[in-house]
C-alpha positions in Angstrom: 31.1 273.4 145.5 28.6 273.3 148.4 28.6 277.1 148.6 27.3 277.3 144.9 25.0 274.3 145.4 23.4 274.4 149.0 21.3 271.4 148.3 24.5 269.3 148.3 24.9 270.1 152.0 22.1 267.6 152.8 23.3 264.7 150.7 23.6 261.4 152.5 25.9 258.6 151.6 25.0 254.9 150.7 25.8 251.8 152.6 25.8 248.6 150.9 25.1 245.4 152.8 25.3 241.8 151.8 22.6 239.3 152.4 24.8 237.5 154.8 25.2 240.7 157.0 21.4 241.2 156.8 20.7 237.6 157.8 23.1 237.8 160.8 21.9 241.1 162.1 20.5 241.3 165.6 17.2 243.2 164.8 16.4 243.5 168.5 19.6 245.2 169.5 18.9 248.7 170.8 20.6 252.0 170.3 22.7 253.7 173.0 19.5 255.0 174.8 18.1 251.4 175.0 14.8 252.5 173.4 15.1 252.2 169.6 15.7 248.8 168.0 17.1 248.3 164.4 13.7 246.6 163.7 11.9 249.8 164.7 14.2 251.8 162.4 14.4 249.5 159.4 12.4 246.5 160.1 9.4 244.9 158.2 6.9 247.4 159.5 8.9 250.4 158.0 9.3 251.6 154.5 12.7 250.0 154.5 11.1 246.7 155.1 10.0 246.3 151.5 13.5 246.8 150.1 
């Protein structure tokens, strides 16, 4: 199917989170490199912050 529809090769999945999971998330935890926090990727100052 992807061969006939190359745009499907770039589709990303959806992850559903509960409010409980969001409220207990450590937003200052960093990635493996130690430089990027969850807050910098999806915190209040990002487009995801409005969701």
